[in-house]
ZALOMAR-505149 format. One record per atom (N, C-alpha, C, O): atom name; x, y, z; residue number from 1. Coordinates in Angstrom, 1 decimal. Layout:
BEGIN
@site:CA; xx:X; yy:Y; zz:Z; pos:NUM
...
END
This chain:
BEGIN
@site:N; xx:4.9; yy:-19.1; zz:17.9; pos:1
@site:CA; xx:4.6; yy:-18.1; zz:19.0; pos:1
@site:C; xx:5.6; yy:-17.0; zz:18.7; pos:1
@site:O; xx:6.7; yy:-17.2; zz:18.2; pos:1
@site:N; xx:5.1; yy:-15.6; zz:19.0; pos:2
@site:CA; xx:6.0; yy:-14.4; zz:18.5; pos:2
@site:C; xx:6.9; yy:-14.4; zz:19.8; pos:2
@site:O; xx:6.6; yy:-14.8; zz:20.9; pos:2
@site:N; xx:8.0; yy:-13.7; zz:19.5; pos:3
@site:CA; xx:9.0; yy:-13.3; zz:20.6; pos:3
@site:C; xx:9.7; yy:-12.1; zz:20.2; pos:3
@site:O; xx:10.3; yy:-12.0; zz:19.2; pos:3
@site:N; xx:9.5; yy:-11.0; zz:21.1; pos:4
@site:CA; xx:10.3; yy:-9.8; zz:20.8; pos:4
@site:C; xx:11.5; yy:-9.7; zz:21.6; pos:4
@site:O; xx:11.6; yy:-10.2; zz:22.7; pos:4
@site:N; xx:12.5; yy:-9.1; zz:21.1; pos:5
@site:CA; xx:13.8; yy:-8.9; zz:21.9; pos:5
@site:C; xx:14.3; yy:-7.7; zz:21.3; pos:5
@site:O; xx:14.3; yy:-7.4; zz:20.1; pos:5
@site:N; xx:14.9; yy:-6.9; zz:22.4; pos:6
@site:CA; xx:15.6; yy:-5.8; zz:22.3; pos:6
@site:C; xx:14.9; yy:-4.5; zz:21.8; pos:6
@site:O; xx:15.5; yy:-3.5; zz:21.5; pos:6
@site:N; xx:13.6; yy:-4.6; zz:21.5; pos:7
@site:CA; xx:12.7; yy:-3.5; zz:20.9; pos:7
@site:C; xx:11.4; yy:-3.3; zz:21.6; pos:7
@site:O; xx:10.9; yy:-4.3; zz:22.2; pos:7
@site:N; xx:10.9; yy:-2.2; zz:21.6; pos:8
@site:CA; xx:9.5; yy:-2.0; zz:21.9; pos:8
@site:C; xx:8.5; yy:-2.0; zz:20.8; pos:8
@site:O; xx:8.9; yy:-1.6; zz:19.7; pos:8
@site:N; xx:7.5; yy:-2.3; zz:20.9; pos:9
@site:CA; xx:6.4; yy:-2.3; zz:19.9; pos:9
@site:C; xx:5.4; yy:-1.2; zz:20.2; pos:9
@site:O; xx:4.8; yy:-1.3; zz:21.3; pos:9
@site:N; xx:5.1; yy:-0.2; zz:19.2; pos:10
@site:CA; xx:4.1; yy:0.8; zz:19.3; pos:10
@site:C; xx:2.9; yy:0.6; zz:18.4; pos:10
@site:O; xx:3.1; yy:0.4; zz:17.2; pos:10
@site:N; xx:1.8; yy:0.7; zz:18.9; pos:11
@site:CA; xx:0.6; yy:0.7; zz:17.9; pos:11
@site:C; xx:-0.1; yy:1.9; zz:17.9; pos:11
@site:O; xx:-0.5; yy:2.5; zz:18.9; pos:11
@site:N; xx:-0.2; yy:2.4; zz:16.6; pos:12
@site:CA; xx:-1.3; yy:3.6; zz:16.5; pos:12
@site:C; xx:-2.5; yy:3.1; zz:16.0; pos:12
@site:O; xx:-2.6; yy:1.9; zz:15.7; pos:12
@site:N; xx:-3.5; yy:3.9; zz:16.0; pos:13
@site:CA; xx:-4.9; yy:3.4; zz:15.7; pos:13
@site:C; xx:-4.6; yy:2.6; zz:14.1; pos:13
@site:O; xx:-3.9; yy:2.9; zz:13.2; pos:13
@site:N; xx:-5.5; yy:1.6; zz:14.3; pos:14
@site:CA; xx:-5.7; yy:0.5; zz:13.1; pos:14
@site:C; xx:-4.2; yy:-0.3; zz:12.9; pos:14
@site:O; xx:-4.1; yy:-1.0; zz:11.9; pos:14
@site:N; xx:-3.3; yy:-0.2; zz:13.7; pos:15
@site:CA; xx:-2.2; yy:-0.9; zz:13.7; pos:15
@site:C; xx:-2.6; yy:-2.5; zz:14.4; pos:15
@site:O; xx:-3.4; yy:-2.7; zz:15.2; pos:15
@site:N; xx:-1.9; yy:-3.5; zz:13.8; pos:16
@site:CA; xx:-2.4; yy:-4.8; zz:14.4; pos:16
@site:C; xx:-0.9; yy:-5.8; zz:14.2; pos:16
@site:O; xx:-0.2; yy:-5.7; zz:13.2; pos:16
@site:N; xx:-0.7; yy:-6.5; zz:15.2; pos:17
@site:CA; xx:0.3; yy:-7.4; zz:15.3; pos:17
@site:C; xx:-0.4; yy:-8.9; zz:15.1; pos:17
@site:O; xx:-0.9; yy:-9.4; zz:16.1; pos:17
@site:N; xx:-0.4; yy:-9.6; zz:13.9; pos:18
@site:CA; xx:-1.1; yy:-10.8; zz:13.7; pos:18
@site:C; xx:0.0; yy:-12.0; zz:14.0; pos:18
@site:O; xx:1.1; yy:-12.0; zz:13.6; pos:18
@site:N; xx:-0.8; yy:-13.0; zz:14.7; pos:19
@site:CA; xx:-0.1; yy:-14.3; zz:15.0; pos:19
@site:C; xx:-0.7; yy:-15.5; zz:14.4; pos:19
@site:O; xx:-1.9; yy:-15.7; zz:14.4; pos:19
@site:N; xx:0.1; yy:-16.3; zz:13.8; pos:20
@site:CA; xx:-0.6; yy:-17.5; zz:13.1; pos:20
@site:C; xx:-1.2; yy:-17.0; zz:11.6; pos:20
@site:O; xx:-1.0; yy:-15.9; zz:11.1; pos:20
@site:N; xx:-2.0; yy:-18.0; zz:11.1; pos:21
@site:CA; xx:-2.5; yy:-17.9; zz:9.7; pos:21
@site:C; xx:-3.9; yy:-17.4; zz:9.9; pos:21
@site:O; xx:-4.5; yy:-17.6; zz:10.9; pos:21
@site:N; xx:-4.4; yy:-16.7; zz:8.8; pos:22
@site:CA; xx:-5.7; yy:-16.1; zz:8.9; pos:22
@site:C; xx:-6.0; yy:-15.3; zz:10.1; pos:22
@site:O; xx:-7.2; yy:-15.4; zz:10.5; pos:22
@site:N; xx:-5.1; yy:-14.6; zz:10.6; pos:23
@site:CA; xx:-5.4; yy:-13.8; zz:11.8; pos:23
@site:C; xx:-6.0; yy:-14.5; zz:12.8; pos:23
@site:O; xx:-7.1; yy:-14.1; zz:13.3; pos:23
@site:N; xx:-5.4; yy:-15.7; zz:13.2; pos:24
@site:CA; xx:-5.7; yy:-16.4; zz:14.2; pos:24
@site:C; xx:-5.7; yy:-15.8; zz:15.4; pos:24
@site:O; xx:-6.7; yy:-16.0; zz:16.2; pos:24
@site:N; xx:-4.7; yy:-15.0; zz:15.8; pos:25
@site:CA; xx:-4.8; yy:-14.2; zz:16.9; pos:25
@site:C; xx:-4.2; yy:-12.8; zz:16.7; pos:25
@site:O; xx:-3.3; yy:-12.8; zz:15.8; pos:25
@site:N; xx:-4.6; yy:-11.8; zz:17.3; pos:26
@site:CA; xx:-3.9; yy:-10.6; zz:17.1; pos:26
@site:C; xx:-4.0; yy:-9.7; zz:18.0; pos:26
@site:O; xx:-4.9; yy:-9.8; zz:18.9; pos:26
@site:N; xx:-3.2; yy:-8.6; zz:18.2; pos:27
@site:CA; xx:-3.1; yy:-7.8; zz:19.1; pos:27
@site:C; xx:-3.3; yy:-6.3; zz:18.4; pos:27
@site:O; xx:-2.6; yy:-6.1; zz:17.4; pos:27
@site:N; xx:-4.2; yy:-5.3; zz:18.9; pos:28
@site:CA; xx:-4.1; yy:-4.0; zz:18.2; pos:28
@site:C; xx:-4.5; yy:-3.1; zz:19.3; pos:28
@site:O; xx:-4.8; yy:-3.4; zz:20.4; pos:28
@site:N; xx:-4.4; yy:-1.7; zz:18.9; pos:29
@site:CA; xx:-4.6; yy:-0.6; zz:19.8; pos:29
@site:C; xx:-6.1; yy:-0.2; zz:19.2; pos:29
@site:O; xx:-6.3; yy:-0.2; zz:18.0; pos:29
@site:N; xx:-7.0; yy:0.1; zz:20.2; pos:30
@site:CA; xx:-8.3; yy:0.8; zz:19.9; pos:30
@site:C; xx:-8.2; yy:2.0; zz:20.5; pos:30
@site:O; xx:-8.3; yy:2.2; zz:21.7; pos:30
@site:N; xx:-8.0; yy:2.9; zz:19.6; pos:31
@site:CA; xx:-7.8; yy:4.4; zz:19.8; pos:31
@site:C; xx:-9.2; yy:5.1; zz:20.4; pos:31
@site:O; xx:-9.2; yy:6.0; zz:21.1; pos:31
@site:N; xx:-10.3; yy:4.5; zz:20.0; pos:32
@site:CA; xx:-11.7; yy:4.9; zz:20.5; pos:32
@site:C; xx:-11.8; yy:4.7; zz:21.9; pos:32
@site:O; xx:-12.0; yy:5.7; zz:22.6; pos:32
@site:N; xx:-11.6; yy:3.5; zz:22.4; pos:33
@site:CA; xx:-11.6; yy:3.1; zz:23.8; pos:33
@site:C; xx:-10.3; yy:3.3; zz:24.6; pos:33
@site:O; xx:-10.2; yy:3.1; zz:25.8; pos:33
@site:N; xx:-9.3; yy:3.8; zz:23.7; pos:34
@site:CA; xx:-7.8; yy:4.0; zz:24.4; pos:34
@site:C; xx:-7.3; yy:2.7; zz:25.1; pos:34
@site:O; xx:-6.8; yy:2.8; zz:26.2; pos:34
@site:N; xx:-7.4; yy:1.5; zz:24.5; pos:35
@site:CA; xx:-7.0; yy:0.3; zz:25.1; pos:35
@site:C; xx:-6.2; yy:-0.6; zz:24.1; pos:35
@site:O; xx:-6.3; yy:-0.4; zz:22.9; pos:35
@site:N; xx:-5.6; yy:-1.5; zz:24.7; pos:36
@site:CA; xx:-4.8; yy:-2.5; zz:23.8; pos:36
@site:C; xx:-5.7; yy:-3.8; zz:23.9; pos:36
@site:O; xx:-6.0; yy:-4.3; zz:24.9; pos:36
@site:N; xx:-6.1; yy:-4.3; zz:22.7; pos:37
@site:CA; xx:-7.1; yy:-5.3; zz:22.6; pos:37
@site:C; xx:-6.2; yy:-6.6; zz:22.2; pos:37
@site:O; xx:-5.1; yy:-6.5; zz:21.6; pos:37
@site:N; xx:-6.7; yy:-7.7; zz:22.5; pos:38
@site:CA; xx:-6.1; yy:-9.1; zz:22.2; pos:38
@site:C; xx:-7.2; yy:-10.0; zz:21.8; pos:38
@site:O; xx:-8.1; yy:-10.3; zz:22.6; pos:38
@site:N; xx:-7.3; yy:-10.5; zz:20.7; pos:39
@site:CA; xx:-8.4; yy:-11.5; zz:20.2; pos:39
@site:C; xx:-8.4; yy:-12.9; zz:20.5; pos:39
@site:O; xx:-9.0; yy:-13.7; zz:19.9; pos:39
@site:N; xx:-7.5; yy:-13.2; zz:21.5; pos:40
@site:CA; xx:-7.4; yy:-14.5; zz:21.9; pos:40
@site:C; xx:-7.2; yy:-14.7; zz:23.2; pos:40
@site:O; xx:-6.8; yy:-13.7; zz:23.8; pos:40
@site:N; xx:-7.2; yy:-15.9; zz:23.8; pos:41
@site:CA; xx:-7.1; yy:-16.1; zz:25.4; pos:41
@site:C; xx:-5.4; yy:-15.8; zz:25.6; pos:41
@site:O; xx:-4.6; yy:-16.1; zz:24.8; pos:41
@site:N; xx:-5.3; yy:-15.2; zz:26.7; pos:42
@site:CA; xx:-3.8; yy:-15.2; zz:27.1; pos:42
@site:C; xx:-3.7; yy:-16.0; zz:28.4; pos:42
@site:O; xx:-4.4; yy:-15.8; zz:29.4; pos:42
@site:N; xx:-2.8; yy:-16.8; zz:28.3; pos:43
@site:CA; xx:-2.5; yy:-17.8; zz:29.4; pos:43
@site:C; xx:-1.2; yy:-17.5; zz:30.0; pos:43
@site:O; xx:-0.3; yy:-16.9; zz:29.3; pos:43
@site:N; xx:-0.9; yy:-18.0; zz:31.2; pos:44
@site:CA; xx:0.4; yy:-17.8; zz:31.7; pos:44
@site:C; xx:0.8; yy:-18.9; zz:32.9; pos:44
@site:O; xx:0.0; yy:-19.8; zz:33.2; pos:44
@site:N; xx:1.6; yy:-18.6; zz:33.4; pos:45
@site:CA; xx:2.2; yy:-19.5; zz:34.4; pos:45
@site:C; xx:2.2; yy:-18.7; zz:35.7; pos:45
@site:O; xx:1.9; yy:-17.5; zz:35.8; pos:45
@site:N; xx:2.7; yy:-19.6; zz:36.9; pos:46
@site:CA; xx:2.9; yy:-18.9; zz:38.3; pos:46
@site:C; xx:3.7; yy:-17.8; zz:38.1; pos:46
@site:O; xx:4.6; yy:-18.0; zz:37.3; pos:46
@site:N; xx:3.6; yy:-16.6; zz:38.6; pos:47
@site:CA; xx:4.5; yy:-15.5; zz:38.4; pos:47
@site:C; xx:5.5; yy:-15.6; zz:39.3; pos:47
@site:O; xx:5.3; yy:-16.0; zz:40.4; pos:47
@site:N; xx:6.7; yy:-15.3; zz:38.9; pos:48
@site:CA; xx:8.1; yy:-15.1; zz:39.9; pos:48
@site:C; xx:8.8; yy:-13.9; zz:40.0; pos:48
@site:O; xx:9.7; yy:-13.7; zz:40.7; pos:48
@site:N; xx:8.1; yy:-13.0; zz:39.0; pos:49
@site:CA; xx:8.6; yy:-11.5; zz:39.2; pos:49
@site:C; xx:7.5; yy:-10.5; zz:39.4; pos:49
@site:O; xx:6.4; yy:-10.9; zz:39.0; pos:49
@site:N; xx:7.6; yy:-9.5; zz:39.9; pos:50
@site:CA; xx:6.7; yy:-8.5; zz:40.1; pos:50
@site:C; xx:5.8; yy:-8.0; zz:38.8; pos:50
@site:O; xx:4.6; yy:-7.7; zz:39.0; pos:50
@site:N; xx:6.3; yy:-8.1; zz:37.7; pos:51
@site:CA; xx:5.9; yy:-7.5; zz:36.6; pos:51
@site:C; xx:5.2; yy:-8.7; zz:35.8; pos:51
@site:O; xx:4.6; yy:-8.4; zz:34.7; pos:51
@site:N; xx:5.1; yy:-10.1; zz:36.1; pos:52
@site:CA; xx:4.5; yy:-11.0; zz:35.4; pos:52
@site:C; xx:2.9; yy:-11.2; zz:35.7; pos:52
@site:O; xx:2.3; yy:-11.0; zz:36.7; pos:52
@site:N; xx:2.5; yy:-11.5; zz:34.6; pos:53
@site:CA; xx:1.0; yy:-11.7; zz:34.6; pos:53
@site:C; xx:0.9; yy:-12.8; zz:35.5; pos:53
@site:O; xx:1.8; yy:-13.6; zz:35.6; pos:53
@site:N; xx:-0.5; yy:-13.0; zz:36.3; pos:54
@site:CA; xx:-0.7; yy:-14.1; zz:37.0; pos:54
@site:C; xx:-2.0; yy:-15.0; zz:36.4; pos:54
@site:O; xx:-3.0; yy:-14.4; zz:36.0; pos:54
@site:N; xx:-2.0; yy:-16.1; zz:36.5; pos:55
@site:CA; xx:-3.4; yy:-16.9; zz:36.2; pos:55
@site:C; xx:-4.4; yy:-16.6; zz:37.2; pos:55
@site:O; xx:-4.1; yy:-16.4; zz:38.4; pos:55
@site:N; xx:-5.7; yy:-16.7; zz:36.8; pos:56
@site:CA; xx:-6.9; yy:-16.6; zz:37.7; pos:56
@site:C; xx:-6.5; yy:-17.8; zz:38.9; pos:56
@site:O; xx:-6.7; yy:-17.6; zz:40.1; pos:56
@site:N; xx:-6.1; yy:-19.1; zz:38.5; pos:57
@site:CA; xx:-6.1; yy:-20.1; zz:39.4; pos:57
@site:C; xx:-4.9; yy:-19.7; zz:40.4; pos:57
@site:O; xx:-5.1; yy:-20.0; zz:41.5; pos:57
@site:N; xx:-3.9; yy:-19.0; zz:40.0; pos:58
@site:CA; xx:-3.0; yy:-18.6; zz:41.0; pos:58
@site:C; xx:-3.4; yy:-17.7; zz:41.9; pos:58
@site:O; xx:-3.0; yy:-17.8; zz:43.0; pos:58
@site:N; xx:-4.1; yy:-16.7; zz:41.5; pos:59
@site:CA; xx:-4.5; yy:-15.7; zz:42.1; pos:59
@site:C; xx:-5.7; yy:-16.3; zz:43.2; pos:59
@site:O; xx:-5.7; yy:-15.9; zz:44.4; pos:59
@site:N; xx:-6.6; yy:-17.2; zz:42.6; pos:60
@site:CA; xx:-7.4; yy:-17.7; zz:43.6; pos:60
@site:C; xx:-6.9; yy:-18.6; zz:44.6; pos:60
@site:O; xx:-7.4; yy:-18.7; zz:45.7; pos:60
@site:N; xx:-5.7; yy:-19.3; zz:44.3; pos:61
@site:CA; xx:-5.1; yy:-20.2; zz:45.4; pos:61
@site:C; xx:-4.4; yy:-19.3; zz:46.4; pos:61
@site:O; xx:-4.2; yy:-19.8; zz:47.5; pos:61
@site:N; xx:-4.1; yy:-18.1; zz:46.2; pos:62
@site:CA; xx:-3.5; yy:-17.3; zz:46.9; pos:62
@site:C; xx:-4.3; yy:-16.4; zz:47.9; pos:62
@site:O; xx:-3.8; yy:-15.9; zz:48.9; pos:62
@site:N; xx:-5.5; yy:-16.4; zz:47.5; pos:63
@site:CA; xx:-6.3; yy:-15.5; zz:48.6; pos:63
@site:C; xx:-7.3; yy:-16.4; zz:49.5; pos:63
@site:O; xx:-7.9; yy:-17.4; zz:49.1; pos:63
@site:N; xx:-7.3; yy:-15.9; zz:50.6; pos:64
@site:CA; xx:-8.0; yy:-16.6; zz:51.6; pos:64
@site:C; xx:-9.1; yy:-15.5; zz:52.2; pos:64
@site:O; xx:-8.9; yy:-14.3; zz:52.2; pos:64
@site:N; xx:-10.1; yy:-16.1; zz:52.5; pos:65
@site:CA; xx:-11.3; yy:-15.1; zz:53.4; pos:65
@site:C; xx:-10.6; yy:-14.9; zz:54.7; pos:65
@site:O; xx:-9.8; yy:-15.7; zz:55.2; pos:65
@site:N; xx:-10.9; yy:-13.7; zz:55.2; pos:66
@site:CA; xx:-10.4; yy:-13.1; zz:56.5; pos:66
@site:C; xx:-11.3; yy:-13.6; zz:57.6; pos:66
@site:O; xx:-11.0; yy:-13.3; zz:58.7; pos:66
@site:N; xx:-12.3; yy:-14.3; zz:57.3; pos:67
@site:CA; xx:-13.4; yy:-14.5; zz:58.3; pos:67
@site:C; xx:-14.3; yy:-13.5; zz:58.4; pos:67
@site:O; xx:-15.3; yy:-13.7; zz:59.0; pos:67
@site:N; xx:-14.2; yy:-12.3; zz:57.7; pos:68
@site:CA; xx:-15.3; yy:-11.2; zz:57.9; pos:68
@site:C; xx:-16.4; yy:-11.6; zz:57.2; pos:68
@site:O; xx:-16.4; yy:-12.1; zz:56.0; pos:68
@site:N; xx:-17.5; yy:-11.4; zz:57.9; pos:69
@site:CA; xx:-18.9; yy:-11.8; zz:57.0; pos:69
@site:C; xx:-19.1; yy:-11.0; zz:56.0; pos:69
@site:O; xx:-19.9; yy:-11.4; zz:55.1; pos:69
@site:N; xx:-18.5; yy:-9.8; zz:55.8; pos:70
@site:CA; xx:-18.8; yy:-9.0; zz:54.4; pos:70
@site:C; xx:-18.0; yy:-9.7; zz:53.2; pos:70
@site:O; xx:-18.3; yy:-9.3; zz:52.1; pos:70
@site:N; xx:-17.0; yy:-10.7; zz:53.4; pos:71
@site:CA; xx:-16.6; yy:-11.5; zz:52.4; pos:71
@site:C; xx:-15.3; yy:-10.7; zz:51.9; pos:71
@site:O; xx:-15.1; yy:-10.6; zz:50.7; pos:71
@site:N; xx:-14.5; yy:-9.9; zz:52.8; pos:72
@site:CA; xx:-13.2; yy:-9.4; zz:52.4; pos:72
@site:C; xx:-12.2; yy:-10.5; zz:52.4; pos:72
@site:O; xx:-12.4; yy:-11.6; zz:53.1; pos:72
@site:N; xx:-11.1; yy:-10.2; zz:51.8; pos:73
@site:CA; xx:-10.2; yy:-11.2; zz:51.3; pos:73
@site:C; xx:-9.0; yy:-10.6; zz:51.9; pos:73
@site:O; xx:-8.9; yy:-9.4; zz:52.0; pos:73
@site:N; xx:-7.9; yy:-11.6; zz:52.3; pos:74
@site:CA; xx:-6.7; yy:-11.2; zz:52.7; pos:74
@site:C; xx:-5.6; yy:-12.0; zz:51.7; pos:74
@site:O; xx:-5.7; yy:-13.2; zz:51.6; pos:74
@site:N; xx:-4.6; yy:-11.3; zz:51.1; pos:75
@site:CA; xx:-3.8; yy:-11.9; zz:50.3; pos:75
@site:C; xx:-2.3; yy:-12.2; zz:51.1; pos:75
@site:O; xx:-1.9; yy:-11.4; zz:52.0; pos:75
@site:N; xx:-1.6; yy:-13.2; zz:50.6; pos:76
@site:CA; xx:-0.4; yy:-13.4; zz:51.3; pos:76
@site:C; xx:0.6; yy:-13.2; zz:50.2; pos:76
@site:O; xx:0.4; yy:-13.5; zz:49.1; pos:76
@site:N; xx:1.7; yy:-12.5; zz:50.7; pos:77
@site:CA; xx:2.7; yy:-12.2; zz:50.0; pos:77
@site:C; xx:4.1; yy:-12.9; zz:50.5; pos:77
@site:O; xx:4.6; yy:-12.5; zz:51.5; pos:77
@site:N; xx:4.4; yy:-13.7; zz:50.0; pos:78
@site:CA; xx:5.7; yy:-14.8; zz:50.4; pos:78
@site:C; xx:7.0; yy:-14.0; zz:50.6; pos:78
@site:O; xx:7.8; yy:-14.4; zz:51.4; pos:78
@site:N; xx:7.1; yy:-12.9; zz:50.0; pos:79
@site:CA; xx:8.4; yy:-12.1; zz:50.1; pos:79
@site:C; xx:8.4; yy:-11.3; zz:51.4; pos:79
@site:O; xx:9.2; yy:-10.5; zz:51.6; pos:79
@site:N; xx:7.3; yy:-11.6; zz:52.2; pos:80
@site:CA; xx:7.3; yy:-10.8; zz:53.5; pos:80
@site:C; xx:6.5; yy:-9.5; zz:53.7; pos:80
@site:O; xx:6.3; yy:-9.0; zz:54.8; pos:80
@site:N; xx:6.0; yy:-9.0; zz:52.5; pos:81
@site:CA; xx:5.1; yy:-8.0; zz:52.4; pos:81
@site:C; xx:3.7; yy:-8.3; zz:52.6; pos:81
@site:O; xx:3.3; yy:-9.5; zz:52.9; pos:81
@site:N; xx:2.9; yy:-7.5; zz:52.5; pos:82
@site:CA; xx:1.4; yy:-7.8; zz:52.5; pos:82
@site:C; xx:0.7; yy:-6.9; zz:51.4; pos:82
@site:O; xx:-0.5; yy:-7.1; zz:51.2; pos:82
END
């Protein structure tokens, strides 16, 4: 697993960070679509800070239906916000 400390990573067109052997997983910048691409599944854990990624399971478990027939959802923020 890659770990970056104390530095930022900057990608230009055609730049790629490769993880594993034989390009098992990679991150690269697609300048055509102006987006960061990742060639493997990204997984995570329950977030504990605002900037953490959240798993689909975590988000689904935090969302409840509001009882509205249109299917709107209410989310609960345990920090006291909404």
